[in-house]
C-alpha positions, 0 to 999 in steps of 0.5 A: 522478515521482509514481509514485515517491512513491506507491511509497515511500508503499506501502513505508513503509506496509507497514513501519509495518504490520509494526511495528504487527503486531509491537506487537499481538503483543508489546505493546512500546512501541518497535514502537508508536513505530516504527509511528507514525513509519512512518505519518508518513513514508508520509504525507509521500510521499502529500503529495509524490505528490499535489503531483507529479500523482497526483491524489486519486482515482487516487492513493488507488485505487493506494495502496489496492490496492498497500498491500492486496496488499502487506499480504496478502503480508506477512500470509501470508508473515511471519505465517502468516495465511490468505487465503480465496477471497473475499479472493483475488477482491478482490485480482484485482479490484483488479489489474483496477482498476489496469489500467483506471486506466492504460488510456488510458496503455497505449493510447498506448504500443501 
């Protein structure tokens, strides 16, 4: 159940990031309000995730990597931002971190 809450956290964080980026580009107060609302909703799911057993350390790492990867995708696809080799390497390292976090869970499935 905590993984579902964590996925919703990442989703609402990404939505809030889109509103925040639009606010930075257009300066309209409505984007600011929507961004703040998205961040508040996202943090409700963070609390739910921790309560349901994600753990602070594991949950924080998964959230950070998940939101970073999604942020890069949104930035490159929606806003034409460029990603360099170092950033790409960081994403790969983050994906490896996710595998390592779930390594013991994966080992029991095999």
